[in-house]
All heavy atoms as a GROMACS GRO file, in nm:
protein
  567
    1MET      N    1  12.249  10.039  10.624
    1MET     CA    2  12.154  10.122  10.553
    1MET      C    3  12.030  10.148  10.639
    1MET      O    4  11.978  10.258  10.638
    1MET     CB    5  12.116  10.054  10.421
    1MET     CG    6  12.019  10.135  10.338
    1MET     SD    7  12.065  10.308  10.303
    1MET     CE    8  12.221  10.289  10.223
    2TYR      N    9  11.988  10.045  10.711
    2TYR     CA   10  11.870  10.062  10.796
    2TYR      C   11  11.892  10.175  10.897
    2TYR      O   12  11.805  10.260  10.915
    2TYR     CB   13  11.837   9.930  10.867
    2TYR     CG   14  11.726   9.944  10.968
    2TYR    CD1   15  11.594   9.955  10.926
    2TYR    CD2   16  11.754   9.950  11.104
    2TYR    CE1   17  11.493   9.972  11.019
    2TYR    CE2   18  11.654   9.966  11.197
    2TYR     CZ   19  11.523   9.976  11.154
    2TYR     OH   20  11.423   9.993  11.246
    3ASP      N   21  12.009  10.176  10.961
    3ASP     CA   22  12.038  10.281  11.059
    3ASP      C   23  12.036  10.420  10.994
    3ASP      O   24  11.990  10.516  11.054
    3ASP     CB   25  12.172  10.256  11.127
    3ASP     CG   26  12.169  10.136  11.220
    3ASP    OD1   27  12.059  10.100  11.267
    3ASP    OD2   28  12.276  10.079  11.245
    4LYS      N   29  12.088  10.429  10.872
    4LYS     CA   30  12.087  10.556  10.800
    4LYS      C   31  11.943  10.603  10.776
    4LYS      O   32  11.911  10.720  10.793
    4LYS     CB   33  12.159  10.541  10.666
    4LYS     CG   34  12.164  10.669  10.583
    4LYS     CD   35  12.230  10.647  10.450
    4LYS     CE   36  12.378  10.635  10.460
    4LYS     NZ   37  12.450  10.756  10.492
    5LEU      N   38  11.854  10.510  10.742
    5LEU     CA   39  11.714  10.544  10.719
    5LEU      C   40  11.646  10.590  10.848
    5LEU      O   41  11.570  10.686  10.848
    5LEU     CB   42  11.638  10.426  10.660
    5LEU     CG   43  11.678  10.384  10.519
    5LEU    CD1   44  11.605  10.257  10.479
    5LEU    CD2   45  11.648  10.495  10.420
    6VAL      N   46  11.675  10.522  10.957
    6VAL     CA   47  11.618  10.560  11.086
    6VAL      C   48  11.666  10.700  11.126
    6VAL      O   49  11.586  10.784  11.169
    6VAL     CB   50  11.652  10.457  11.196
    6VAL    CG1   51  11.613  10.509  11.334
    6VAL    CG2   52  11.582  10.324  11.167
    7ASN      N   53  11.796  10.725  11.110
    7ASN     CA   54  11.849  10.857  11.142
    7ASN      C   55  11.786  10.966  11.056
    7ASN      O   56  11.754  11.075  11.105
    7ASN     CB   57  12.001  10.859  11.127
    7ASN     CG   58  12.070  10.778  11.233
    7ASN    OD1   59  12.018  10.758  11.342
    7ASN    ND2   60  12.188  10.729  11.202
    8TYR      N   61  11.767  10.936  10.928
    8TYR     CA   62  11.704  11.032  10.838
    8TYR      C   63  11.561  11.062  10.885
    8TYR      O   64  11.522  11.177  10.897
    8TYR     CB   65  11.702  10.979  10.695
    8TYR     CG   66  11.633  11.074  10.599
    8TYR    CD1   67  11.707  11.168  10.529
    8TYR    CD2   68  11.496  11.072  10.580
    8TYR    CE1   69  11.645  11.258  10.443
    8TYR    CE2   70  11.433  11.161  10.495
    8TYR     CZ   71  11.508  11.253  10.427
    8TYR     OH   72  11.446  11.342  10.342
    9ALA      N   73  11.484  10.957  10.910
    9ALA     CA   74  11.345  10.975  10.951
    9ALA      C   75  11.334  11.050  11.083
    9ALA      O   76  11.246  11.134  11.101
    9ALA     CB   77  11.275  10.840  10.960
   10ALA      N   78  11.425  11.021  11.173
   10ALA     CA   79  11.423  11.089  11.303
   10ALA      C   80  11.454  11.238  11.288
   10ALA      O   81  11.387  11.322  11.348
   10ALA     CB   82  11.523  11.023  11.397
   11SER      N   83  11.552  11.271  11.205
   11SER     CA   84  11.592  11.412  11.194
   11SER      C   85  11.506  11.490  11.095
   11SER      O   86  11.462  11.601  11.125
   11SER     CB   87  11.739  11.423  11.155
   11SER     OG   88  11.761  11.372  11.026
   12GLN      N   89  11.478  11.434  10.978
   12GLN     CA   90  11.405  11.508  10.876
   12GLN      C   91  11.254  11.502  10.891
   12GLN      O   92  11.183  11.596  10.856
   12GLN     CB   93  11.443  11.457  10.737
   12GLN     CG   94  11.588  11.475  10.702
   12GLN     CD   95  11.628  11.622  10.696
   12GLN    OE1   96  11.557  11.704  10.642
   12GLN    NE2   97  11.742  11.653  10.753
   13LEU      N   98  11.203  11.391  10.942
   13LEU     CA   99  11.058  11.374  10.954
   13LEU      C  100  11.011  11.386  11.099
   13LEU      O  101  10.894  11.371  11.128
   13LEU     CB  102  11.016  11.237  10.898
   13LEU     CG  103  11.057  11.211  10.753
   13LEU    CD1  104  11.018  11.069  10.712
   13LEU    CD2  105  10.996  11.312  10.660
   14GLU      N  106  11.107  11.415  11.188
   14GLU     CA  107  11.078  11.437  11.330
   14GLU      C  108  11.003  11.320  11.393
   14GLU      O  109  10.906  11.338  11.466
   14GLU     CB  110  11.003  11.569  11.350
   14GLU     CG  111  11.083  11.689  11.302
   14GLU     CD  112  11.009  11.820  11.313
   14GLU    OE1  113  10.893  11.821  11.359
   14GLU    OE2  114  11.068  11.922  11.278
   15LEU      N  115  11.051  11.199  11.364
   15LEU     CA  116  10.993  11.079  11.423
   15LEU      C  117  11.080  11.031  11.538
   15LEU      O  118  11.200  11.055  11.540
   15LEU     CB  119  10.983  10.968  11.318
   15LEU     CG  120  10.889  10.993  11.201
   15LEU    CD1  121  10.901  10.880  11.099
   15LEU    CD2  122  10.745  11.006  11.248
   16ASP      N  123  11.019  10.962  11.632
   16ASP     CA  124  11.092  10.902  11.744
   16ASP      C  125  11.161  10.776  11.693
   16ASP      O  126  11.094  10.684  11.646
   16ASP     CB  127  10.994  10.867  11.855
   16ASP     CG  128  11.060  10.804  11.975
   16ASP    OD1  129  11.182  10.778  11.972
   16ASP    OD2  130  10.988  10.779  12.074
   17PRO      N  131  11.293  10.770  11.699
   17PRO     CA  132  11.366  10.652  11.649
   17PRO      C  133  11.319  10.521  11.712
   17PRO      O  134  11.324  10.416  11.650
   17PRO     CB  135  11.512  10.679  11.684
   17PRO     CG  136  11.520  10.824  11.711
   17PRO     CD  137  11.383  10.870  11.753
   18ALA      N  138  11.270  10.527  11.836
   18ALA     CA  139  11.224  10.406  11.904
   18ALA      C  140  11.100  10.348  11.837
   18ALA      O  141  11.073  10.229  11.849
   18ALA     CB  142  11.196  10.436  12.051
   19GLU      N  143  11.023  10.432  11.768
   19GLU     CA  144  10.902  10.385  11.700
   19GLU      C  145  10.931  10.325  11.563
   19GLU      O  146  10.847  10.259  11.506
   19GLU     CB  147  10.803  10.501  11.684
   19GLU     CG  148  10.747  10.553  11.814
   19GLU     CD  149  10.651  10.668  11.794
   19GLU    OE1  150  10.622  10.704  11.678
   19GLU    OE2  151  10.606  10.723  11.896
   20ILE      N  152  11.051  10.350  11.512
   20ILE     CA  153  11.086  10.303  11.378
   20ILE      C  154  11.150  10.165  11.389
   20ILE      O  155  11.261  10.151  11.438
   20ILE     CB  156  11.182  10.401  11.308
   20ILE    CG1  157  11.122  10.541  11.305
   20ILE    CG2  158  11.215  10.352  11.167
   20ILE    CD1  159  11.219  10.649  11.263
   21THR      N  160  11.076  10.064  11.346
   21THR     CA  161  11.126   9.928  11.343
   21THR      C  162  11.129   9.882  11.198
   21THR      O  163  11.062   9.943  11.113
   21THR     CB  164  11.037   9.834  11.426
   21THR    OG1  165  10.908   9.827  11.363
   21THR    CG2  166  11.023   9.882  11.570
   22PRO      N  167  11.201   9.775  11.167
   22PRO     CA  168  11.203   9.728  11.028
   22PRO      C  169  11.064   9.695  10.973
   22PRO      O  170  11.038   9.713  10.855
   22PRO     CB  171  11.290   9.602  11.034
   22PRO     CG  172  11.378   9.624  11.152
   22PRO     CD  173  11.294   9.699  11.251
   23ASP      N  174  10.974   9.652  11.060
   23ASP     CA  175  10.839   9.613  11.016
   23ASP      C  176  10.737   9.726  11.024
   23ASP      O  177  10.625   9.710  10.977
   23ASP     CB  178  10.789   9.496  11.099
   23ASP     CG  179  10.874   9.371  11.079
   23ASP    OD1  180  10.928   9.353  10.968
   23ASP    OD2  181  10.886   9.292  11.173
   24ALA      N  182  10.772   9.839  11.081
   24ALA     CA  183  10.678   9.951  11.092
   24ALA      C  184  10.652  10.007  10.953
   24ALA      O  185  10.745  10.044  10.882
   24ALA     CB  186  10.734  10.059  11.184
   25THR      N  187  10.526  10.012  10.915
   25THR     CA  188  10.493  10.063  10.782
   25THR      C  189  10.502  10.215  10.780
   25THR      O  190  10.486  10.281  10.884
   25THR     CB  191  10.353  10.019  10.736
   25THR    OG1  192  10.255  10.079  10.822
   25THR    CG2  193  10.338   9.868  10.737
   26PHE      N  194  10.524  10.268  10.662
   26PHE     CA  195  10.528  10.413  10.647
   26PHE      C  196  10.394  10.473  10.691
   26PHE      O  197  10.390  10.575  10.756
   26PHE     CB  198  10.557  10.451  10.501
   26PHE     CG  199  10.689  10.398  10.451
   26PHE    CD1  200  10.697  10.333  10.330
   26PHE    CD2  201  10.805  10.413  10.524
   26PHE    CE1  202  10.817  10.284  10.282
   26PHE    CE2  203  10.927  10.365  10.478
   26PHE     CZ  204  10.933  10.299  10.356
   27GLU      N  205  10.286  10.405  10.656
   27GLU     CA  206  10.153  10.454  10.689
   27GLU      C  207  10.132  10.465  10.839
   27GLU      O  208  10.083  10.567  10.888
   27GLU     CB  209  10.047  10.361  10.628
   27GLU     CG  210   9.906  10.409  10.650
   27GLU     CD  211   9.802  10.317  10.587
   27GLU    OE1  212   9.839  10.228  10.507
   27GLU    OE2  213   9.684  10.334  10.618
   28THR      N  214  10.171  10.362  10.915
   28THR     CA  215  10.150  10.366  11.061
   28THR      C  216  10.238  10.472  11.127
   28THR      O  217  10.203  10.520  11.235
   28THR     CB  218  10.178  10.229  11.127
   28THR    OG1  219  10.313  10.190  11.103
   28THR    CG2  220  10.083  10.122  11.076
   29LEU      N  221  10.348  10.508  11.063
   29LEU     CA  222  10.435  10.612  11.117
   29LEU      C  223  10.394  10.752  11.073
   29LEU      O  224  10.455  10.850  11.112
   29LEU     CB  225  10.580  10.585  11.076
   29LEU     CG  226  10.644  10.460  11.136
   29LEU    CD1  227  10.778  10.432  11.072
   29LEU    CD2  228  10.659  10.474  11.287
   30GLY      N  229  10.292  10.760  10.988
   30GLY     CA  230  10.244  10.890  10.941
   30GLY      C  231  10.329  10.948  10.830
   30GLY      O  232  10.329  11.070  10.809
   31ILE      N  233  10.401  10.863  10.759
   31ILE     CA  234  10.486  10.909  10.648
   31ILE      C  235  10.404  10.900  10.519
   31ILE      O  236  10.359  10.792  10.481
   31ILE     CB  237  10.612  10.822  10.637
   31ILE    CG1  238  10.693  10.830  10.766
   31ILE    CG2  239  10.696  10.865  10.517
   31ILE    CD1  240  10.808  10.734  10.774
   32ASP      N  241  10.385  11.016  10.454
   32ASP     CA  242  10.305  11.016  10.332
   32ASP      C  243  10.394  11.001  10.209
   32ASP      O  244  10.516  10.996  10.218
   32ASP     CB  245  10.216  11.140  10.324
   32ASP     CG  246  10.294  11.270  10.316
   32ASP    OD1  247  10.412  11.270  10.272
   32ASP    OD2  248  10.237  11.374  10.352
   33SER      N  249  10.330  10.993  10.093
   33SER     CA  250  10.404  10.968   9.969
   33SER      C  251  10.504  11.080   9.938
   33SER      O  252  10.612  11.053   9.885
   33SER     CB  253  10.308  10.946   9.852
   33SER     OG  254  10.226  11.059   9.835
   34LEU      N  255  10.471  11.204   9.970
   34LEU     CA  256  10.564  11.314   9.947
   34LEU      C  257  10.689  11.299  10.033
   34LEU      O  258  10.801  11.320   9.986
   34LEU     CB  259  10.496  11.448   9.974
   34LEU     CG  260  10.583  11.572   9.954
   34LEU    CD1  261  10.635  11.580   9.811
   34LEU    CD2  262  10.505  11.698   9.988
   35ASP      N  263  10.669  11.259  10.159
   35ASP     CA  264  10.784  11.235  10.248
   35ASP      C  265  10.874  11.126  10.190
   35ASP      O  266  10.997  11.138  10.194
   35ASP     CB  267  10.738  11.191  10.387
   35ASP     CG  268  10.667  11.301  10.465
   35ASP    OD1  269  10.698  11.419  10.442
   35ASP    OD2  270  10.581  11.267  10.548
   36ILE      N  271  10.814  11.020  10.138
   36ILE     CA  272  10.892  10.910  10.082
   36ILE      C  273  10.969  10.956   9.959
   36ILE      O  274  11.088  10.925   9.945
   36ILE     CB  275  10.799  10.790  10.047
   36ILE    CG1  276  10.740  10.733  10.176
   36ILE    CG2  277  10.876  10.683   9.970
   36ILE    CD1  278  10.628  10.633  10.154
   37VAL      N  279  10.905  11.033   9.872
   37VAL     CA  280  10.973  11.083   9.752
   37VAL      C  281  11.092  11.170   9.790
   37VAL      O  282  11.201  11.156   9.735
   37VAL     CB  283  10.874  11.161   9.662
   37VAL    CG1  284  10.947  11.238   9.553
   37VAL    CG2  285  10.772  11.066   9.601
   38GLU      N  286  11.073  11.259   9.886
   38GLU     CA  287  11.182  11.346   9.931
   38GLU      C  288  11.296  11.264   9.992
   38GLU      O  289  11.414  11.292   9.966
   38GLU     CB  290  11.131  11.449  10.031
   38GLU     CG  291  11.043  11.554   9.968
   38GLU     CD  292  10.984  11.653  10.068
   38GLU    OE1  293  11.000  11.633  10.190
   38GLU    OE2  294  10.919  11.748  10.023
   39MET      N  295  11.261  11.163  10.071
   39MET     CA  296  11.363  11.078  10.132
   39MET      C  297  11.443  11.005  10.024
   39MET      O  298  11.566  11.001  10.030
   39MET     CB  299  11.298  10.978  10.228
   39MET     CG  300  11.395  10.886  10.296
   39MET     SD  301  11.326  10.787  10.431
   39MET     CE  302  11.183  10.710  10.356
   40ILE      N  303  11.374  10.951   9.925
   40ILE     CA  304  11.441  10.877   9.818
   40ILE      C  305  11.531  10.971   9.737
   40ILE      O  306  11.645  10.936   9.704
   40ILE     CB  307  11.339  10.807   9.726
   40ILE    CG1  308  11.261  10.702   9.804
   40ILE    CG2  309  11.406  10.747   9.604
   40ILE    CD1  310  11.346  10.596   9.870
   41MET      N  311  11.483  11.091   9.708
   41MET     CA  312  11.565  11.187   9.632
   41MET      C  313  11.691  11.223   9.710
   41MET      O  314  11.800  11.230   9.653
   41MET     CB  315  11.482  11.311   9.599
   41MET     CG  316  11.378  11.286   9.493
   41MET     SD  317  11.266  11.427   9.464
   41MET     CE  318  11.381  11.558   9.429
   42ASP      N  319  11.677  11.246   9.840
   42ASP     CA  320  11.794  11.277   9.923
   42ASP      C  321  11.893  11.161   9.924
   42ASP      O  322  12.014  11.182   9.913
   42ASP     CB  323  11.751  11.310  10.066
   42ASP     CG  324  11.681  11.444  10.079
   42ASP    OD1  325  11.689  11.525   9.984
   42ASP    OD2  326  11.618  11.467  10.184
   43LEU      N  327  11.841  11.039   9.935
   43LEU     CA  328  11.929  10.921   9.935
   43LEU      C  329  11.997  10.902   9.801
   43LEU      O  330  12.115  10.866   9.795
   43LEU     CB  331  11.850  10.796   9.973
   43LEU     CG  332  11.808  10.787  10.119
   43LEU    CD1  333  11.705  10.677  10.138
   43LEU    CD2  334  11.929  10.763  10.208
   44GLU      N  335  11.925  10.925   9.692
   44GLU     CA  336  11.985  10.914   9.559
   44GLU      C  337  12.101  11.010   9.545
   44GLU      O  338  12.208  10.974   9.494
   44GLU     CB  339  11.881  10.940   9.450
   44GLU     CG  340  11.782  10.828   9.431
   44GLU     CD  341  11.674  10.861   9.329
   44GLU    OE1  342  11.641  10.980   9.310
   44GLU    OE2  343  11.622  10.766   9.268
   45ASN      N  344  12.082  11.133   9.589
   45ASN     CA  345  12.188  11.233   9.583
   45ASN      C  346  12.307  11.195   9.670
   45ASN      O  347  12.422  11.207   9.629
   45ASN     CB  348  12.135  11.370   9.625
   45ASN     CG  349  12.043  11.431   9.522
   45ASN    OD1  350  12.050  11.399   9.404
   45ASN    ND2  351  11.953  11.517   9.567
   46GLU      N  352  12.279  11.148   9.790
   46GLU     CA  353  12.386  11.113   9.883
   46GLU      C  354  12.463  10.989   9.837
   46GLU      O  355  12.586  10.985   9.848
   46GLU     CB  356  12.326  11.086  10.022
   46GLU     CG  357  12.430  11.052  10.125
   46GLU     CD  358  12.370  11.029  10.263
   46GLU    OE1  359  12.262  11.083  10.293
   46GLU    OE2  360  12.433  10.956  10.341
   47LEU      N  361  12.393  10.890   9.785
   47LEU     CA  362  12.456  10.764   9.749
   47LEU      C  363  12.504  10.758   9.604
   47LEU      O  364  12.578  10.668   9.567
   47LEU     CB  365  12.359  10.648   9.775
   47LEU     CG  366  12.310  10.633   9.918
   47LEU    CD1  367  12.201  10.528   9.926
   47LEU    CD2  368  12.426  10.598  10.011
   48GLY      N  369  12.458  10.851   9.522
   48GLY     CA  370  12.497  10.854   9.381
   48GLY      C  371  12.442  10.737   9.301
   48GLY      O  372  12.508  10.686   9.211
   49VAL      N  373  12.320  10.695   9.335
   49VAL     CA  374  12.258  10.583   9.266
   49VAL      C  375  12.110  10.616   9.243
   49VAL      O  376  12.050  10.686   9.322
   49VAL     CB  377  12.274  10.452   9.347
   49VAL    CG1  378  12.200  10.458   9.479
   49VAL    CG2  379  12.230  10.332   9.268
   50GLU      N  380  12.056  10.567   9.132
   50GLU     CA  381  11.914  10.588   9.104
   50GLU      C  382  11.835  10.476   9.168
   50GLU      O  383  11.865  10.357   9.149
   50GLU     CB  384  11.888  10.591   8.954
   50GLU     CG  385  11.745  10.629   8.922
   50GLU     CD  386  11.723  10.648   8.773
   50GLU    OE1  387  11.819  10.682   8.702
   50GLU    OE2  388  11.609  10.629   8.729
   51LEU      N  389  11.734  10.512   9.244
   51LEU     CA  390  11.650  10.415   9.313
   51LEU      C  391  11.508  10.423   9.258
   51LEU      O  392  11.436  10.516   9.288
   51LEU     CB  393  11.647  10.444   9.464
   51LEU     CG  394  11.783  10.448   9.534
   51LEU    CD1  395  11.768  10.502   9.674
   51LEU    CD2  396  11.844  10.309   9.536
   52ALA      N  397  11.470  10.327   9.177
   52ALA     CA  398  11.336  10.325   9.117
   52ALA      C  399  11.239  10.258   9.214
   52ALA      O  400  11.184  10.151   9.188
   52ALA     CB  401  11.340  10.253   8.984
   53VAL      N  402  11.218  10.323   9.327
   53VAL     CA  403  11.135  10.266   9.433
   53VAL      C  404  10.989  10.254   9.391
   53VAL      O  405  10.920  10.161   9.431
   53VAL     CB  406  11.148  10.351   9.562
   53VAL    CG1  407  11.052  10.305   9.669
   53VAL    CG2  408  11.290  10.347   9.612
   54GLU      N  409  10.944  10.346   9.308
   54GLU     CA  410  10.803  10.344   9.267
   54GLU      C  411  10.765  10.216   9.193
   54GLU      O  412  10.649  10.179   9.187
   54GLU     CB  413  10.767  10.466   9.183
   54GLU     CG  414  10.843  10.478   9.052
   54GLU     CD  415  10.982  10.540   9.065
   54GLU    OE1  416  11.018  10.587   9.174
   54GLU    OE2  417  11.055  10.539   8.966
   55GLU      N  418  10.864  10.145   9.140
   55GLU     CA  419  10.839  10.019   9.072
   55GLU      C  420  10.831   9.901   9.168
   55GLU      O  421  10.801   9.790   9.129
   55GLU     CB  422  10.948   9.992   8.967
   55GLU     CG  423  10.954  10.098   8.860
   55GLU     CD  424  11.076  10.086   8.771
   55GLU    OE1  425  11.150   9.988   8.783
   55GLU    OE2  426  11.096  10.175   8.688
   56GLN      N  427  10.859   9.925   9.294
   56GLN     CA  428  10.862   9.820   9.396
   56GLN      C  429  10.740   9.834   9.488
   56GLN      O  430  10.678   9.939   9.495
   56GLN     CB  431  10.989   9.834   9.480
   56GLN     CG  432  11.116   9.840   9.401
   56GLN     CD  433  11.141   9.714   9.320
   56GLN    OE1  434  11.129   9.605   9.371
   56GLN    NE2  435  11.173   9.731   9.193
   57ASN      N  436  10.709   9.728   9.558
   57ASN     CA  437  10.602   9.732   9.657
   57ASN      C  438  10.665   9.740   9.796
   57ASN      O  439  10.664   9.643   9.871
   57ASN     CB  440  10.512   9.609   9.643
   57ASN     CG  441  10.391   9.617   9.733
   57ASN    OD1  442  10.350   9.725   9.773
   57ASN    ND2  443  10.335   9.502   9.768
   58ILE      N  444  10.721   9.855   9.826
   58ILE     CA  445  10.793   9.875   9.952
   58ILE      C  446  10.703   9.951  10.048
   58ILE      O  447  10.656  10.060  10.016
   58ILE     CB  448  10.925   9.950   9.927
   58ILE    CG1  449  11.016   9.865   9.839
   58ILE    CG2  450  10.992   9.988  10.058
   58ILE    CD1  451  11.141   9.933   9.794
   59THR      N  452  10.681   9.892  10.165
   59THR     CA  453  10.588   9.952  10.260
   59THR      C  454  10.648   9.983  10.396
   59THR      O  455  10.583  10.044  10.479
   59THR     CB  456  10.465   9.861  10.282
   59THR    OG1  457  10.511   9.736  10.334
   59THR    CG2  458  10.389   9.838  10.152
   60ASN      N  459  10.775   9.939  10.419
   60ASN     CA  460  10.835   9.964  10.549
   60ASN      C  461  10.986   9.987  10.538
   60ASN      O  462  11.044   9.971  10.431
   60ASN     CB  463  10.802   9.850  10.647
   60ASN     CG  464  10.858   9.716  10.603
   60ASN    OD1  465  10.974   9.706  10.564
   60ASN    ND2  466  10.776   9.612  10.610
   61PHE      N  467  11.047  10.025  10.650
   61PHE     CA  468  11.189  10.060  10.650
   61PHE      C  469  11.279   9.939  10.623
   61PHE      O  470  11.383   9.952  10.561
   61PHE     CB  471  11.228  10.126  10.782
   61PHE     CG  472  11.192  10.271  10.786
   61PHE    CD1  473  11.071  10.313  10.840
   61PHE    CD2  474  11.278  10.367  10.735
   61PHE    CE1  475  11.037  10.448  10.842
   61PHE    CE2  476  11.244  10.502  10.737
   61PHE     CZ  477  11.124  10.542  10.791
   62GLY      N  478  11.240   9.823  10.670
   62GLY     CA  479  11.320   9.703  10.646
   62GLY      C  480  11.328   9.671  10.497
   62GLY      O  481  11.436   9.642  10.444
   63GLU      N  482  11.213   9.677  10.429
   63GLU     CA  483  11.209   9.652  10.285
   63GLU      C  484  11.288   9.757  10.208
   63GLU      O  485  11.360   9.725  10.113
   63GLU     CB  486  11.064   9.649  10.235
   63GLU     CG  487  10.984   9.532  10.286
   63GLU     CD  488  10.836   9.544  10.253
   63GLU    OE1  489  10.792   9.650  10.201
   63GLU    OE2  490  10.763   9.446  10.280
   64LEU      N  491  11.274   9.883  10.249
   64LEU     CA  492  11.346   9.991  10.181
   64LEU      C  493  11.496   9.975  10.198
   64LEU      O  494  11.572   9.990  10.101
   64LEU     CB  495  11.300  10.127  10.234
   64LEU     CG  496  11.364  10.248  10.168
   64LEU    CD1  497  11.342  10.250  10.017
   64LEU    CD2  498  11.311  10.377  10.231
   65ALA      N  499  11.541   9.943  10.319
   65ALA     CA  500  11.685   9.924  10.342
   65ALA      C  501  11.739   9.809  10.258
   65ALA      O  502  11.846   9.821  10.196
   65ALA     CB  503  11.710   9.898  10.491
   66ALA      N  504  11.667   9.698  10.251
   66ALA     CA  505  11.710   9.583  10.172
   66ALA      C  506  11.716   9.618  10.023
   66ALA      O  507  11.810   9.581   9.953
   66ALA     CB  508  11.617   9.465  10.194
   67PHE      N  509  11.617   9.694   9.975
   67PHE     CA  510  11.615   9.734   9.835
   67PHE      C  511  11.734   9.824   9.802
   67PHE      O  512  11.802   9.803   9.701
   67PHE     CB  513  11.484   9.806   9.802
   67PHE     CG  514  11.479   9.864   9.664
   67PHE    CD1  515  11.464   9.780   9.554
   67PHE    CD2  516  11.492   9.999   9.643
   67PHE    CE1  517  11.460   9.833   9.426
   67PHE    CE2  518  11.489  10.052   9.516
   67PHE     CZ  519  11.474   9.970   9.407
   68ILE      N  520  11.762   9.922   9.886
   68ILE     CA  521  11.874  10.013   9.861
   68ILE      C  522  12.006   9.937   9.865
   68ILE      O  523  12.092   9.957   9.779
   68ILE     CB  524  11.874  10.128   9.964
   68ILE    CG1  525  11.752  10.217   9.940
   68ILE    CG2  526  12.002  10.210   9.953
   68ILE    CD1  527  11.728  10.321  10.048
   69GLU      N  528  12.022   9.848   9.961
   69GLU     CA  529  12.144   9.768   9.968
   69GLU      C  530  12.164   9.685   9.843
   69GLU      O  531  12.276   9.669   9.794
   69GLU     CB  532  12.142   9.680  10.093
   69GLU     CG  533  12.163   9.760  10.220
   69GLU     CD  534  12.144   9.679  10.347
   69GLU    OE1  535  12.116   9.558  10.339
   69GLU    OE2  536  12.158   9.738  10.456
   70SER      N  537  12.055   9.633   9.785
   70SER     CA  538  12.066   9.554   9.662
   70SER      C  539  12.113   9.639   9.545
   70SER      O  540  12.180   9.590   9.456
   70SER     CB  541  11.933   9.486   9.630
   70SER     OG  542  11.839   9.578   9.576
   71LYS      N  543  12.078   9.767   9.545
   71LYS     CA  544  12.120   9.858   9.439
   71LYS      C  545  12.265   9.902   9.454
   71LYS      O  546  12.329   9.944   9.358
   71LYS     CB  547  12.030   9.983   9.435
   71LYS     CG  548  11.888   9.954   9.394
   71LYS     CD  549  11.885   9.906   9.252
   71LYS     CE  550  11.744   9.892   9.202
   71LYS     NZ  551  11.740   9.846   9.062
   72LEU      N  552  12.317   9.892   9.575
   72LEU     CA  553  12.455   9.936   9.601
   72LEU      C  554  12.557   9.826   9.577
   72LEU      O  555  12.675   9.852   9.567
   72LEU     CB  556  12.468   9.986   9.744
   72LEU     CG  557  12.387  10.111   9.778
   72LEU    CD1  558  12.402  10.145   9.926
   72LEU    CD2  559  12.429  10.229   9.691
   73ASN      N  560  12.511   9.703   9.566
   73ASN     CA  561  12.603   9.589   9.547
   73ASN      C  562  12.621   9.556   9.401
   73ASN      O  563  12.552   9.581   9.315
   73ASN     CB  564  12.553   9.467   9.622
   73ASN     CG  565  12.557   9.489   9.773
   73ASN    OD1  566  12.643   9.561   9.820
   73ASN    ND2  567  12.465   9.431   9.843
   0.00000   0.00000   0.00000
């Protein structure tokens, strides 16, 4: 899941994949709340699962990947 998120951020948000680490916060990467909402909506559509991320305190890609994986199991 983490790799999928990195690929998404690199292609859709035009970020350098080398800068995206599990601990890199969305804020330090310049990802705003609208970008996060769009990413989550795209992932929900692709994975066929509802992700109530707004109820979580998720600040980086590692946390987001772990949260999504927990919803898929």
